[in-house]
VEXMI-811276 format. One record per residue (C-alpha): residue number from 1; residue in one letter; x negated, y negated, z negated. Coordinates in steps of 0.001 Angstrom, whole numbers. Layout:
NUM; A; X; Y; Z
...
//
This chain:
1; M; -104574; -73085; 49869
2; P; -102678; -74336; 46861
3; R; -101631; -71409; 44757
4; T; -97734; -71965; 44931
5; I; -97994; -72200; 48816
6; A; -100057; -69030; 48788
7; A; -97300; -67370; 46494
8; A; -94782; -68452; 48829
9; T; -96743; -67085; 51900
10; D; -97111; -63873; 50006
11; Q; -93380; -63564; 49487
12; K; -92605; -64427; 53193
13; E; -95102; -61769; 54317
14; R; -93118; -59130; 52271
15; G; -90058; -60142; 53987
16; H; -88645; -62033; 50882
17; V; -87107; -65482; 50789
18; P; -89379; -67800; 48549
19; I; -87559; -70593; 46591
20; R; -88761; -73779; 45029
21; I; -88980; -73821; 41186
22; R; -89275; -77083; 39062
23; K; -92816; -77473; 37459
24; G; -92396; -76443; 33730
25; E; -89156; -74924; 34214
26; K; -87480; -71699; 35632
27; K; -84569; -73532; 37392
28; P; -84652; -73683; 41120
29; V; -84839; -77043; 42974
30; D; -82158; -76216; 45306
31; K; -78668; -75385; 43688
32; A; -77878; -73297; 46905
33; F; -81178; -71485; 46817
34; A; -79727; -68219; 47962
35; E; -79054; -69978; 51404
36; S; -81956; -72371; 51500
37; S; -85140; -71788; 53770
38; P; -87814; -74241; 52472
39; S; -90947; -74795; 54507
40; L; -94127; -73566; 52916
41; E; -95544; -77225; 52673
42; S; -92570; -78136; 50398
43; F; -93872; -75992; 47718
44; R; -96723; -78262; 47165
45; G; -96494; -79522; 43539
46; L; -93743; -77078; 42586
47; E; -93756; -73396; 41417
48; C; -92399; -70547; 43370
49; G; -89774; -67978; 42970
50; V; -88000; -65373; 45039
51; A; -84313; -65022; 46032
52; L; -83113; -61573; 44926
53; G; -80485; -59664; 46985
54; P; -79765; -59051; 50673
55; R; -81964; -61989; 52085
56; S; -84979; -60464; 50339
57; K; -84434; -56870; 51493
58; Y; -82168; -56176; 48506
59; L; -84859; -56964; 46116
60; I; -83870; -56648; 42383
61; D; -85955; -57366; 39206
62; L; -86099; -55271; 35928
63; D; -86909; -58169; 33570
64; L; -88166; -57085; 30057
65; D; -87583; -59857; 27505
66; V; -88786; -58523; 24317
67; P; -92133; -56513; 23570
68; E; -90046; -53479; 22439
69; A; -88625; -53271; 25987
70; V; -92032; -53672; 27610
71; D; -93153; -50567; 25529
72; A; -89934; -48545; 26329
73; A; -90344; -49439; 30066
74; R; -93622; -47241; 30097
75; I; -91413; -44152; 29538
76; Y; -88015; -44968; 31105
77; A; -88762; -47624; 33914
78; L; -88414; -46106; 37454
79; P; -91767; -45883; 39373
80; T; -92609; -48841; 41530
81; G; -95823; -50461; 43134
82; T; -94668; -53987; 42173
83; K; -95153; -55014; 38575
84; W; -96127; -58495; 37168
85; G; -96300; -60464; 33943
86; R; -98405; -62930; 32062
87; E; -101027; -62880; 29545
88; S; -98765; -62696; 26567
89; N; -96242; -60483; 28161
90; R; -97905; -57937; 30623
91; C; -95749; -55768; 32804
92; S; -92659; -57503; 31934
93; H; -91193; -57439; 35500
94; Y; -90566; -54326; 37582
95; L; -89364; -54985; 41336
96; Y; -87320; -52582; 43366
97; Y; -85190; -52503; 46454
98; C; -81671; -51518; 45745
99; K; -78644; -52001; 47932
100; G; -76038; -50847; 45458
101; L; -76567; -53405; 42770
102; K; -74385; -56460; 43386
103; K; -74666; -58498; 40185
104; K; -76917; -59142; 37299
105; I; -76648; -56685; 34301
106; V; -77873; -58118; 30912
107; C; -78427; -56082; 27591
108; T; -78441; -58212; 24339
109; T; -78298; -57657; 20680
110; E; -75183; -58493; 18712
111; D; -76496; -61908; 18056
112; G; -77275; -62680; 21686
113; V; -81046; -61925; 21916
114; V; -81763; -60619; 25514
115; L; -83559; -57284; 25461
116; A; -83710; -56565; 29124
117; E; -81851; -57323; 32371
118; L; -81555; -56325; 35941
119; R; -81426; -59353; 38309
120; A; -79835; -58913; 41584
121; E; -77898; -60752; 44286
122; G; -77277; -64409; 43542
123; D; -80252; -64611; 41079
124; Q; -83926; -65317; 41404
125; T; -87235; -64743; 39470
126; M; -90565; -66392; 39289
127; V; -93294; -64704; 41248
128; P; -97020; -64210; 40841
129; G; -99158; -67367; 41460
130; S; -96729; -69622; 39702
131; M; -97148; -71191; 36272
132; H; -94688; -69956; 33628
133; P; -93335; -72755; 31400
134; S; -95502; -71223; 28700
135; G; -98549; -72447; 30416
136; E; -99497; -68959; 31437
137; L; -100068; -67841; 35022
138; V; -97773; -65081; 36504
139; E; -99819; -62343; 37957
140; Y; -99583; -59112; 39595
141; E; -100464; -56062; 37266
142; T; -103683; -54322; 38623
143; G; -103632; -50633; 39732
144; Y; -100537; -50924; 41849
145; D; -100026; -51258; 45503
146; K; -97733; -54315; 45109
147; S; -95021; -52580; 47159
148; A; -91437; -52413; 45659
149; Y; -89969; -48846; 45762
150; T; -86375; -48245; 46680
151; V; -84160; -46774; 44143
152; E; -80496; -45943; 43656
153; A; -78313; -48428; 41698
154; D; -77123; -45911; 39193
155; A; -80737; -44800; 38392
156; A; -81859; -48430; 37936
157; I; -78973; -49137; 35640
158; E; -79565; -45976; 33573
159; S; -83287; -47073; 33314
160; L; -82245; -50440; 31894
161; Y; -79928; -48914; 29499
162; Y; -82407; -46460; 28133
163; I; -85152; -49158; 27764
164; S; -82580; -51453; 25902
165; A; -81548; -48708; 23648
166; V; -85021; -47880; 22647
167; A; -85788; -51713; 22263
168; Y; -82860; -52309; 20066
169; L; -83393; -49385; 17897
170; R; -86977; -50208; 17511
171; R; -86220; -53792; 16432
172; R; -83641; -52518; 13765
173; W; -85547; -49438; 12651
174; P; -85548; -49144; 8854
175; K; -88571; -49695; 6915
176; A; -90399; -47013; 4773
177; G; -88232; -44841; 2758
178; N; -85247; -44275; 5264
179; R; -87222; -43911; 8391
180; H; -87009; -40031; 8445
181; H; -83139; -40103; 7592
182; A; -82756; -42481; 10613
183; L; -84897; -40129; 12813
184; L; -82699; -37148; 11798
185; A; -79549; -39158; 12389
186; L; -80633; -40303; 15947
187; A; -81828; -36772; 16696
188; G; -78445; -35389; 15527
189; L; -76484; -37944; 17628
190; L; -78438; -36987; 20825
191; A; -78240; -33203; 20077
192; R; -74418; -33422; 19737
193; N; -74278; -34969; 23184
194; D; -76148; -31874; 24680
195; W; -79446; -33533; 25050
196; N; -82362; -30813; 25033
197; E; -85208; -30674; 22663
198; D; -87739; -32426; 25106
199; E; -85295; -35222; 25891
200; I; -84540; -35849; 22193
201; E; -88356; -35808; 21331
202; T; -89212; -38148; 24182
203; F; -86454; -40637; 23283
204; C; -87253; -40465; 19454
205; G; -90882; -40807; 20098
206; A; -90197; -43953; 22168
207; V; -88262; -45491; 19218
208; M; -90858; -44435; 16463
209; E; -94187; -42725; 16403
210; R; -94018; -39924; 13862
211; S; -95428; -36460; 13764
212; D; -92275; -35043; 12593
213; V; -90259; -36169; 15752
214; K; -90627; -32880; 17362
215; G; -89466; -30903; 14171
216; A; -86231; -33348; 13909
217; A; -85510; -32714; 17610
218; A; -85769; -28952; 17194
219; S; -83685; -28729; 14061
220; S; -80924; -30981; 15371
221; V; -80660; -29019; 18734
222; K; -80613; -25836; 16797
223; R; -77739; -26966; 14503
224; A; -75752; -28470; 17271
225; L; -76154; -25254; 19363
226; Q; -74829; -23217; 16317
227; G; -71905; -25502; 16021
228; L; -73046; -26673; 12632
229; R; -72669; -30312; 11409
230; V; -75550; -32516; 12355
231; T; -76413; -35789; 10813
232; S; -75226; -38341; 13330
233; E; -74046; -41879; 14207
234; G; -72378; -42448; 10884
235; T; -75661; -42100; 9030
236; L; -77440; -44032; 11818
237; A; -74980; -46796; 11442
238; Q; -75656; -47115; 7740
239; L; -79441; -47486; 8447
240; V; -79742; -49527; 11606
241; G; -76249; -51309; 11616
242; Q; -73027; -50364; 13305
243; A; -73417; -53060; 16044
244; V; -76705; -51326; 17094
245; V; -75117; -48073; 17140
246; D; -72138; -49187; 19103
247; K; -74228; -50602; 21924
248; V; -76659; -47653; 21981
249; V; -73648; -45279; 22289
250; V; -72328; -47254; 25308
251; W; -75741; -47616; 27004
252; L; -76503; -44044; 26714
253; D; -73067; -42955; 27507
254; L; -72763; -40944; 24302
255; K; -69720; -39309; 22739
256; V; -69348; -40402; 19164
257; E; -67886; -38358; 16290
258; E; -64294; -39609; 16417
259; W; -62368; -40160; 13195
260; E; -59431; -37852; 12533
261; P; -56277; -39700; 11345
262; A; -56440; -40405; 7731
263; E; -54052; -38369; 5610
264; P; -51535; -40447; 3586
265; F; -52104; -40807; -91
266; S; -48573; -39985; -1127
267; E; -48809; -36315; -619
268; G; -45983; -33993; -903
269; S; -42308; -35077; -393
270; Q; -39064; -35593; -2331
271; A; -37892; -32242; -941
272; P; -34253; -31292; -1544
273; F; -33709; -29002; -4473
274; P; -33166; -25355; -3278
275; V; -29897; -24945; -5264
276; S; -29058; -21681; -3584
277; V; -31773; -19994; -5715
278; L; -29598; -20664; -8949
279; P; -27022; -18136; -10122
280; P; -23343; -19082; -9318
281; W; -22417; -20460; -12705
282; L; -25517; -22721; -12835
283; R; -25408; -23673; -9173
284; S; -21692; -24758; -9441
285; W; -22528; -26845; -12619
286; V; -25337; -28703; -10768
287; S; -23261; -29377; -7840
288; D; -20315; -30537; -9945
289; L; -22548; -33049; -11948
290; A; -24329; -34182; -8768
291; N; -20965; -34791; -7157
292; H; -19465; -36580; -10042
293; Y; -22346; -38884; -10732
294; Q; -23350; -39222; -6935
295; A; -26867; -38056; -7830
296; D; -29637; -36057; -5985
297; L; -29136; -32326; -6791
298; G; -32665; -32461; -8178
299; M; -31568; -34423; -11267
300; P; -29004; -32073; -12689
301; A; -30962; -29077; -11558
302; G; -34027; -30150; -13357
303; M; -32221; -31000; -16606
304; G; -30257; -27675; -16304
305; L; -33652; -25834; -15934
306; A; -34912; -27545; -19158
307; A; -31701; -26483; -20800
308; L; -31972; -22930; -19627
309; A; -35671; -22883; -21023
310; T; -34347; -24327; -24327
311; A; -31930; -21482; -24707
312; A; -34165; -18658; -23486
313; S; -37531; -19646; -24866
314; G; -38515; -17738; -28088
315; N; -36095; -15000; -27284
316; W; -37417; -13904; -23758
317; R; -40730; -13439; -22069
318; A; -41577; -12368; -18540
319; S; -44297; -9831; -17790
320; P; -45501; -8762; -14238
321; N; -47767; -6169; -15617
322; A; -48914; -4665; -19009
323; S; -51712; -7299; -19431
324; W; -49829; -10334; -18865
325; V; -46819; -11639; -20812
326; E; -45630; -15097; -20333
327; P; -43179; -17219; -22365
328; V; -40387; -18800; -20398
329; N; -40516; -22368; -22089
330; L; -40944; -25227; -19659
331; Y; -42452; -28715; -19641
332; L; -40256; -30604; -17073
333; A; -39836; -34311; -16300
334; V; -37201; -35790; -13946
335; I; -38381; -39235; -12765
336; A; -35671; -41723; -11804
337; Q; -35105; -45420; -11638
338; P; -32836; -47152; -13986
339; G; -29131; -46881; -12996
340; E; -29518; -43358; -11862
341; N; -27300; -41915; -14740
342; K; -30229; -40101; -16440
343; S; -28593; -40259; -19903
344; Q; -25221; -39048; -18791
345; L; -26685; -36131; -16887
346; L; -28974; -35076; -19878
347; T; -26039; -35431; -22287
348; A; -24151; -32879; -20202
349; A; -27089; -30641; -19949
350; I; -27704; -30395; -23708
351; E; -24098; -30377; -24778
352; P; -24064; -26820; -25695
353; F; -26863; -27219; -28042
354; V; -25234; -30339; -29707
355; Q; -22240; -28226; -30297
356; R; -24220; -25198; -31672
357; E; -26427; -27492; -33737
358; G; -23368; -29173; -35216
359; E; -22096; -25760; -36166
360; L; -25267; -24599; -37711
361; T; -25423; -27753; -39638
362; A; -21907; -27486; -40987
363; Q; -22703; -23723; -41971
364; H; -25977; -24926; -43537
365; R; -24233; -27509; -45672
366; V; -21840; -24821; -47080
367; R; -24800; -22552; -47803
368; E; -26888; -25362; -49427
369; A; -23827; -26215; -51615
370; E; -23661; -22645; -52866
371; R; -27448; -22433; -53302
372; A; -27416; -25748; -55218
373; A; -24891; -24393; -57678
374; E; -26840; -21116; -58036
375; R; -30157; -23245; -58351
376; K; -28512; -25270; -61127
377; S; -27669; -22388; -63244
378; T; -31092; -20658; -62504
379; E; -32839; -23805; -63636
380; K; -30804; -23808; -66728
381; A; -31682; -20206; -67395
382; L; -35364; -20939; -66553
383; A; -35438; -23823; -69008
384; K; -34166; -21617; -71822
385; A; -36559; -18767; -70911
386; V; -39410; -21236; -71055
387; K; -38284; -22368; -74391
388; D; -37970; -18860; -75675
389; A; -41413; -17895; -74318
390; A; -42785; -21046; -76006
391; G; -41302; -19928; -79411
392; D; -42888; -16439; -79059
393; E; -46300; -18023; -79672
394; G; -47454; -17519; -83205
395; S; -44267; -15455; -84093
396; E; -44176; -11815; -85063
397; V; -42573; -10792; -81789
398; G; -43896; -7476; -80502
399; D; -46042; -7581; -77382
400; E; -43522; -5663; -75384
401; A; -40658; -8108; -76037
402; A; -43003; -10968; -75293
403; A; -43883; -9469; -72083
404; D; -40166; -8874; -71032
405; R; -39391; -12584; -71854
406; A; -42480; -13662; -69816
407; A; -41422; -11485; -66845
408; R; -37824; -12882; -66962
409; R; -39333; -16410; -67044
410; N; -41392; -15848; -64029
411; A; -38520; -14210; -62202
412; L; -36317; -17165; -62766
413; A; -39109; -19474; -61635
414; A; -39497; -17530; -58397
415; K; -35772; -17637; -57821
416; A; -35558; -21302; -58521
417; L; -38307; -21972; -55944
418; E; -36552; -19762; -53453
419; L; -33367; -21852; -53968
420; E; -35253; -25099; -53247
421; P; -33268; -27098; -50516
422; R; -34038; -26029; -46994
423; P; -33980; -28227; -44008
424; S; -31023; -27999; -41671
425; P; -31662; -25813; -38680
426; R; -32637; -27652; -35422
427; L; -32585; -26721; -31775
428; F; -33883; -29950; -30213
429; T; -34979; -33414; -30946
430; D; -35126; -36465; -28873
431; D; -37808; -38288; -30627
432; A; -40680; -36846; -32869
433; T; -44236; -37550; -33422
434; P; -46591; -34690; -33006
435; E; -46952; -34318; -36789
436; A; -43186; -34291; -37245
437; L; -42986; -31821; -34272
438; V; -45175; -29360; -36240
439; R; -42915; -29574; -39165
440; L; -39761; -29088; -37157
441; M; -41334; -26079; -35473
442; A; -42507; -24667; -38711
443; D; -38992; -24981; -40148
444; N; -37349; -23392; -37112
445; A; -39364; -20055; -36575
446; G; -41927; -21868; -34465
447; K; -39383; -22921; -31897
448; M; -38201; -26388; -30716
449; A; -37218; -28460; -27745
450; V; -37747; -32099; -26921
451; L; -35029; -33348; -24831
452; S; -34886; -36988; -24177
453; A; -34038; -39681; -21573
454; E; -36935; -41745; -22888
455; G; -40667; -41456; -22616
456; R; -41559; -42021; -26139
457; L; -43181; -38559; -26365
458; F; -46158; -39867; -24431
459; D; -46468; -42888; -26575
460; H; -46531; -40531; -29610
461; A; -49031; -38133; -28033
462; L; -51180; -41248; -27386
463; G; -51168; -42244; -31114
464; A; -49173; -45334; -30393
465; Y; -47170; -44797; -33484
466; S; -50307; -45193; -35488
467; G; -51917; -48077; -33941
468; K; -54929; -47332; -31850
469; G; -55484; -43837; -33230
470; P; -56721; -41072; -30913
471; A; -54295; -38917; -28860
472; N; -52956; -36001; -30728
473; L; -52136; -33480; -28116
474; N; -52782; -30130; -30182
475; I; -49250; -29046; -30706
476; L; -48124; -30248; -27237
477; L; -50989; -28203; -25666
478; K; -50481; -25064; -27823
479; G; -46751; -25199; -27839
480; H; -46803; -24698; -23975
481; A; -48600; -21366; -24271
482; G; -46999; -20009; -27319
483; E; -50254; -20165; -29270
484; A; -50716; -19998; -33093
485; V; -50873; -23455; -34910
486; N; -52525; -24097; -38250
487; V; -52352; -27505; -39560
488; D; -54275; -28442; -42904
489; R; -54040; -32065; -44149
490; I; -55125; -33669; -47366
491; G; -52142; -34201; -49572
492; R; -49760; -31923; -47505
493; E; -48817; -28286; -47629
494; P; -50520; -26379; -45003
495; E; -48307; -25701; -41883
496; R; -48634; -22198; -40116
497; I; -46837; -21193; -36974
498; E; -47576; -17784; -35607
499; S; -46372; -18511; -32073
500; A; -45303; -22147; -31236
501; I; -42783; -22135; -28488
502; L; -42051; -25808; -27263
503; T; -39729; -26818; -24337
504; I; -39848; -30242; -23143
505; G; -37169; -31844; -20825
506; L; -37588; -35644; -20225
507; A; -35653; -37876; -17895
508; V; -37892; -40928; -17519
509; Q; -38552; -43969; -15390
510; P; -41434; -44080; -12902
511; A; -43226; -46727; -15007
512; V; -43542; -44161; -17755
513; I; -45579; -41727; -15464
514; C; -47455; -44442; -13608
515; G; -48335; -46280; -16862
516; I; -50555; -43355; -18173
517; T; -52898; -43255; -15145
518; D; -55709; -44635; -17243
519; R; -55141; -42414; -20327
520; K; -58127; -40121; -19993
521; N; -56952; -37758; -22818
522; F; -53798; -36896; -20928
523; S; -55452; -35794; -17744
524; G; -58524; -34564; -19257
525; Q; -56899; -32159; -21524
526; G; -54419; -30922; -18925
527; F; -51175; -32239; -20724
528; L; -49707; -33606; -17428
529; A; -50711; -30351; -15666
530; R; -48378; -28445; -17735
531; F; -45429; -30349; -16403
532; L; -43061; -29507; -13575
533; Y; -41908; -32717; -11834
534; V; -38656; -33756; -10153
535; W; -38789; -36988; -8366
536; P; -35470; -37060; -6567
537; I; -34456; -39469; -3972
538; S; -32714; -42514; -5352
539; Q; -28983; -42747; -4593
540; V; -28758; -46339; -5922
541; G; -27263; -48461; -3080
542; E; -25754; -45483; -1289
543; R; -22999; -44622; -3752
544; T; -19388; -45432; -3099
545; W; -16944; -46222; -5813
546; A; -13104; -45695; -5769
547; A; -10325; -46192; -8331
548; T; -10027; -42312; -8591
549; S; -13643; -40796; -8591
550; P; -14136; -37062; -8648
551; Q; -13855; -35644; -12120
552; L; -15829; -32953; -13712
553; D; -14433; -29438; -13325
554; A; -13506; -28424; -16986
555; A; -13888; -24584; -16072
556; I; -17251; -24979; -14482
557; Q; -18459; -26951; -17556
558; D; -17109; -24527; -19977
559; R; -18604; -21719; -18246
560; Y; -21953; -23474; -18394
561; R; -21559; -23975; -22172
562; V; -20522; -20424; -22840
563; N; -23376; -18969; -20783
564; M; -25950; -21144; -22313
565; L; -24882; -20227; -25892
566; K; -24870; -16442; -24885
567; I; -28466; -16884; -23861
568; L; -29265; -18898; -27111
569; D; -27702; -16219; -29378
570; N; -29228; -13203; -27619
571; K; -31991; -13079; -30170
572; G; -35152; -11284; -29124
573; P; -37906; -10680; -28671
574; H; -36973; -9459; -25178
575; V; -39686; -8803; -22616
576; V; -38364; -8525; -19069
577; R; -40709; -6711; -16512
578; F; -41258; -6708; -12935
579; T; -40458; -3828; -10535
580; A; -43513; -2191; -9081
581; K; -42632; -3835; -5693
582; A; -42067; -7240; -7250
583; N; -45578; -6967; -9067
584; V; -47255; -6309; -5646
585; E; -45482; -9235; -4116
586; F; -46381; -11533; -7092
587; C; -50153; -10440; -6558
588; A; -49932; -11383; -3010
589; Y; -48465; -14784; -3830
590; M; -51177; -15496; -6444
591; N; -53863; -14674; -3831
592; K; -52259; -17191; -1600
593; V; -52250; -19758; -4316
594; E; -55962; -19091; -4864
595; E; -56741; -19731; -1212
596; R; -54839; -23162; -1496
597; L; -56960; -24146; -4425
598; K; -60081; -24293; -2111
599; P; -61555; -27833; -1353
600; D; -59800; -27917; 1962
601; G; -56541; -26422; 721
602; D; -53375; -28256; 234
603; L; -53593; -27844; -3574
604; A; -57010; -29486; -3907
605; G; -57369; -32753; -5496
606; M; -54361; -32388; -7999
607; H; -56436; -32110; -11015
608; Y; -55485; -29162; -13183
609; W; -51846; -28812; -11982
610; P; -52217; -26184; -9453
611; T; -54094; -23847; -11916
612; K; -50748; -23780; -13897
613; L; -48557; -22974; -10774
614; R; -48763; -19125; -11039
615; G; -47783; -19096; -14696
616; A; -45062; -21648; -13876
617; V; -43569; -19466; -11125
618; L; -43683; -16386; -13533
619; R; -41728; -18443; -15994
620; L; -39185; -19427; -13534
621; T; -38843; -15880; -12522
622; G; -38054; -14950; -16052
623; L; -35492; -17766; -16366
624; L; -33764; -16956; -13101
625; H; -33589; -13272; -14305
626; V; -32049; -14265; -17694
627; A; -29439; -16632; -16051
628; R; -28513; -13924; -13431
629; T; -28086; -11221; -16139
630; V; -26501; -13307; -18779
631; D; -23629; -10734; -19090
632; D; -25962; -7766; -19084
633; G; -28660; -8923; -21395
634; D; -32216; -7706; -20554
635; A; -31021; -4314; -18988
636; D; -32350; -4871; -15542
637; L; -35963; -5294; -14260
638; I; -36931; -8403; -12403
639; S; -36234; -7816; -8807
640; V; -38080; -8867; -5619
641; A; -35278; -11205; -4754
642; T; -35563; -12931; -8046
643; L; -39215; -13476; -7692
644; R; -38854; -14835; -4146
645; D; -36304; -17461; -5383
646; A; -38631; -18459; -8122
647; I; -41487; -18814; -5488
648; K; -39091; -21152; -3651
649; L; -38490; -23139; -6833
650; G; -42319; -23256; -7257
651; E; -42828; -24770; -3806
652; Y; -40333; -27276; -4620
653; F; -42188; -28302; -7624
654; V; -45509; -28264; -5639
655; E; -44096; -31009; -3257
656; H; -42752; -33170; -6143
657; A; -45954; -32726; -8132
658; K; -48016; -33917; -5024
659; F; -45515; -36929; -4685
660; T; -45695; -37705; -8379
661; F; -49516; -37501; -8376
662; G; -49716; -39636; -5417
663; R; -47420; -42239; -6581
664; A; -48877; -42360; -10187
665; G; -52543; -42344; -9122
666; L; -53186; -39070; -10932
667; G; -55778; -36412; -10167
668; D; -58482; -36809; -7340
669; T; -56038; -38089; -4836
670; G; -54867; -40828; -7162
671; L; -58495; -41874; -8000
672; A; -59207; -41731; -4321
673; E; -56337; -44132; -3569
674; S; -57480; -46572; -6322
675; L; -61207; -46323; -5010
676; W; -60026; -46864; -1454
677; G; -58318; -50149; -2536
678; V; -61501; -51410; -3919
679; I; -63406; -50580; -750
680; C; -60804; -52261; 1461
681; K; -61223; -55550; -295
682; K; -64683; -56444; 1251
683; E; -64769; -56726; 4983
684; A; -68507; -56244; 4881
685; W; -68131; -52804; 3379
686; I; -65566; -51918; 6065
687; R; -67857; -53138; 8789
688; E; -71346; -51863; 7587
689; G; -70575; -49431; 4721
690; V; -71478; -49644; 1063
691; T; -73780; -47740; -1367
692; V; -72394; -45603; -4164
693; R; -74388; -47883; -6507
694; D; -72752; -51079; -5291
695; L; -69220; -49313; -5433
696; C; -69852; -48317; -8984
697; Q; -70842; -51883; -9853
698; A; -67491; -53211; -8330
699; I; -65391; -50921; -10441
700; R; -67063; -51336; -13642
701; G; -64613; -51860; -16450
702; Q; -61712; -50062; -14809
703; K; -60563; -47486; -17289
704; R; -59758; -44783; -14751
705; F; -63381; -44930; -13665
706; S; -64717; -45119; -17090
707; K; -67154; -42210; -16295
708; K; -69376; -42349; -13294
709; D; -68632; -38509; -12623
710; K; -65144; -39520; -11482
711; V; -66556; -41593; -8621
712; M; -67963; -38799; -6551
713; P; -64926; -36557; -6638
714; A; -62884; -39584; -5710
715; L; -65182; -40230; -2584
716; L; -65360; -36698; -1620
717; R; -61615; -36547; -1744
718; L; -61564; -39627; 514
719; E; -64044; -37870; 2937
720; R; -61848; -34784; 3107
721; M; -58776; -37109; 3792
722; N; -60810; -38854; 6633
723; Y; -61101; -42323; 4996
724; V; -64887; -42359; 4518
725; R; -68131; -40341; 5348
726; V; -70384; -39899; 2369
727; I; -73967; -39984; 3568
728; P; -77107; -39155; 1602
729; C; -79777; -41646; 2538
730; G; -82813; -40703; 491
731; A; -83279; -39071; -2881
732; K; -81662; -41969; -4819
733; T; -79211; -43607; -2273
734; T; -75902; -42516; -977
735; R; -74014; -44666; 1455
736; V; -70311; -44637; 2296
737; R; -69129; -45204; 5767
738; V; -65541; -46522; 6185
739; N; -63090; -45270; 8770
740; P; -62006; -48681; 10203
741; D; -58613; -47177; 11588
742; A; -57589; -46298; 8145
743; V; -57831; -49846; 7086
744; T; -54474; -51755; 6988
745; G; -53543; -55166; 6169
//
């Protein structure tokens, strides 16, 4: 009997409907093969297939199209007595009876390669006794009873998916070097989905044959049960491809590690200034200026605090306990766009000092005129004394008389030196190089303020005044802490300051702050960390103008001037101390700040700024106390109420510092945002991830990443903010997986 007729007869005897297949093809002769009933004789010269579905007792076919699927089926295919294949692809078909499967299910790779499929109603398959288009005979596998077993649809589909998942993973499994990391990642993914150790070992063993499969399974299950983080689909995607993981997750019905929403880079907020913490005279002054200039309260408040620090610093210190005494000078920057009346507000804030400096200058001129006249007569007397002393040489003048004349000459010389012109006393400057600042402070008992509506201080600190010279931050760093300054330079007199107290109050444009992002000397030495920032909400475009605008209240402005001068004239040193209760509360606050400095705390990633917060709050406490007791001097101890108001101020500055650092790209958060921008430029990195090495290559030449050790802190910050996952993949390779939901534009 011809083989194809024999094949058709075999199928009929099994209760199946045989169909005719064109020779050298897999296509049926009859388009409506599902309804056809060809005679056995009509199979002569053709090949034979079988119609799947209801007409053949609900026969279905598990068709394994790649060798990896054939191997996986040995573990995950449902038992059956009917298997067939051909010489080059043995056991590639498993036949079952299944009423619940109504249509074909195909599992493919991302590029369309079929891994395995379940053929069902409306489809057909070539049967044993037929010649495959490859020229190989389709044959039953030996050792089976040739009877198809009945299975449930869900079980059949699950079997297909497990086989396809194993096959796909095996086809994309990494080569030597990363195979173990991939194994741990796969085991971790399964463990997180509550697979037990035996199930994980079986599946991973189907994907790869390694002696440590059992160990990986046991370790991942143990960590998952303990609630610990396990290497999972993120690492696996880096090693075998995201497309592979996406399909495997679906086929195995796995729950993946979902990305938390990415945190915004512009942390903090332009919080409203808590004007209620200020004493009445200063509060009314702030409100009066804000109303007159239609400005955010933060602008005059920030400048008012800088003025208060100018008046009090050098005279006052705050002390929570015997071991800690803090000066009350501040470094404060108000950041506002052009047209926000920065200059006018600053002029109003420093008006008392302008007045007092003018008075001091006038007094100094009178004194200098008197000293000049005295110096002239002294120099005349000194010249005569020198001449007389010279005439004594070789004369018969006695030793005692000569000694008297020499002593008079030396006394006159000392007096003439004492009467040398002295610099005019200064309270503040708006523009000085660091070197000039040292001289100013040395001439004014170590105290000085820089109060300006420009940002030239930053340029000076960078050495811009001397071309490309290195940044000179010594006086700016030491002047914040009240440290001693000793300057020795060739060709100049040495300058000694026992305790340098510098106050800085700047009103600058955003470009000034944002333009120094790449200046490593600034951030590296903590200069910017010493500043309190005020970035008020712009009122430009919201202001209204009328023929009669609100005028400044003369009484309020006069009281501000009088009180600032009282504080300025109350010469110290004064040390104001905390009450015992205030000290306890301050310690509790410091402990809370310490918690917030942890990697997952809200103060992490702001470079050195948060480490200065406790000292800043202590300074603000001292300033509020001085302002509240302006009529009583330093009679009272610092109260709990004053401390609590200072803490409110501190939290205001925290929000504005976060906002400033985010906008200016400073600290770990700023670096992280810059790095995120680089990552998002390449679609391949978003889709498949990137190695840290490739990322470093991409940012080569960027000043802010001039050192490689800046990259990892920025990446870890991105990870904490849910933008990426940083995944070690071997001893020398670290990959970065990108949160696709965080990518915009």
